[in-house]
Kinemage of the C-alpha trace (Angstrom):
@kinemage 1
@onewidth
@group {chain A} dominant
@subgroup {mainchain}
@vectorlist {calphas} color= white
{ca met a 1} P -45.524 25.814 1.306
{ca glu a 2} L -45.097 24.856 3.942
{ca ile a 3} L -44.691 21.395 6.045
{ca glu a 4} L -44.588 21.250 9.908
{ca gly a 5} L -41.213 21.114 11.334
{ca trp a 6} L -39.482 21.222 7.097
{ca leu a 7} L -36.389 23.240 6.752
{ca val a 8} L -35.342 24.685 3.089
{ca val a 9} L -32.133 23.662 2.712
{ca asn a 10} L -29.833 24.563 -0.064
{ca gly a 11} L -32.760 23.395 -2.567
{ca met a 12} L -34.043 20.431 -0.848
{ca leu a 13} L -37.037 19.628 2.026
{ca val a 14} L -35.112 19.112 5.282
{ca arg a 15} L -36.402 17.711 8.770
{ca glu a 16} L -33.993 16.865 12.152
{ca phe a 17} L -35.099 14.615 14.541
{ca glu a 18} L -34.245 13.015 17.851
{ca phe a 19} L -35.337 9.328 19.109
{ca glu a 20} L -35.250 7.404 22.521
{ca asp a 21} L -32.960 5.249 21.821
{ca gln a 22} L -30.859 3.755 18.618
{ca thr a 23} L -33.725 1.609 18.188
{ca glu a 24} L -36.895 2.854 18.125
{ca ala a 25} L -34.388 5.553 15.426
{ca ala a 26} L -33.611 2.737 12.984
{ca glu a 27} L -37.119 1.192 13.158
{ca phe a 28} L -38.660 5.285 12.221
{ca ile a 29} L -36.315 4.765 9.231
{ca leu a 30} L -37.089 1.528 8.039
{ca leu a 31} L -40.639 2.795 8.284
{ca val a 32} L -39.470 5.394 6.077
{ca ala a 33} L -38.370 3.055 3.505
{ca lys a 34} L -41.473 1.673 3.022
{ca met a 35} L -43.292 3.987 2.016
{ca ser a 36} L -41.340 5.855 0.050
{ca asp a 37} L -40.784 2.545 -1.846
{ca ala a 38} L -44.343 2.719 -1.987
{ca met a 39} L -44.082 5.952 -3.572
{ca gly a 40} L -41.302 5.104 -6.030
{ca his a 41} L -39.332 8.512 -4.124
{ca asn a 42} L -36.300 8.190 -2.847
{ca cys a 43} L -34.676 10.635 -0.157
{ca glu a 44} L -31.426 10.891 1.898
{ca val a 45} L -31.101 9.905 5.684
{ca leu a 46} L -27.999 10.951 7.410
{ca his a 47} L -27.587 9.250 10.916
{ca his a 48} L -25.229 10.994 12.538
{ca ser a 49} L -25.582 10.279 16.245
{ca trp a 50} L -27.068 6.859 18.770
{ca asn a 51} L -30.817 8.799 18.503
{ca lys a 52} L -30.749 11.420 15.939
{ca leu a 53} L -31.511 11.067 12.351
{ca arg a 54} L -32.267 14.393 9.743
{ca leu a 55} L -34.155 13.239 6.604
{ca ser a 56} L -33.401 15.100 3.009
{ca ile a 57} L -35.497 15.211 -0.175
{ca cys a 58} L -35.784 16.989 -4.062
{ca thr a 59} L -37.044 15.763 -6.792
{ca his a 60} L -33.485 14.544 -8.503
{ca asp a 61} L -36.118 14.101 -12.324
{ca ala a 62} L -36.898 17.408 -11.994
{ca gly a 63} L -33.588 19.248 -11.996
{ca asn a 64} L -33.335 18.503 -7.329
{ca thr a 65} L -35.746 20.621 -7.284
{ca ile a 66} L -38.386 20.877 -4.536
{ca thr a 67} L -41.760 19.582 -5.893
{ca glu a 68} L -45.283 18.628 -4.579
{ca lys a 69} L -44.504 14.940 -4.554
{ca asp a 70} L -42.236 16.258 -1.907
{ca tyr a 71} L -44.623 17.960 0.490
{ca phe a 72} L -46.579 15.054 0.181
{ca trp a 73} L -44.149 12.909 0.790
{ca ala a 74} L -42.956 15.102 3.891
{ca glu a 75} L -46.338 15.534 5.198
{ca glu a 76} L -46.650 11.279 5.184
{ca val a 77} L -43.308 11.081 7.167
{ca asn a 78} L -45.201 13.458 9.182
{ca arg a 79} L -48.213 11.089 9.677
{ca ile a 80} L -45.241 8.110 10.452
{ca val a 81} L -44.278 10.024 13.512
{ca gly a 82} L -47.049 11.893 14.732
{ca lys a 83} L -45.531 15.633 13.840
């Protein structure tokens, strides 16, 4: 299964994001965190510049593999960011 903008890297779904400024990046992180909490599904967030970040996800309960739950989560992130 493929999801627009996402790659499989080291057994995780990964996507890089770049924003206009650090406030926009922080607001995006908050939206993703709220969505993740509501789903009971956690991701890794690497904020590697003032306006750039990387999200990575896999299902730990399934042996750190990518599951349908991860694909659904990634689709929801795409919806938040507008693809």
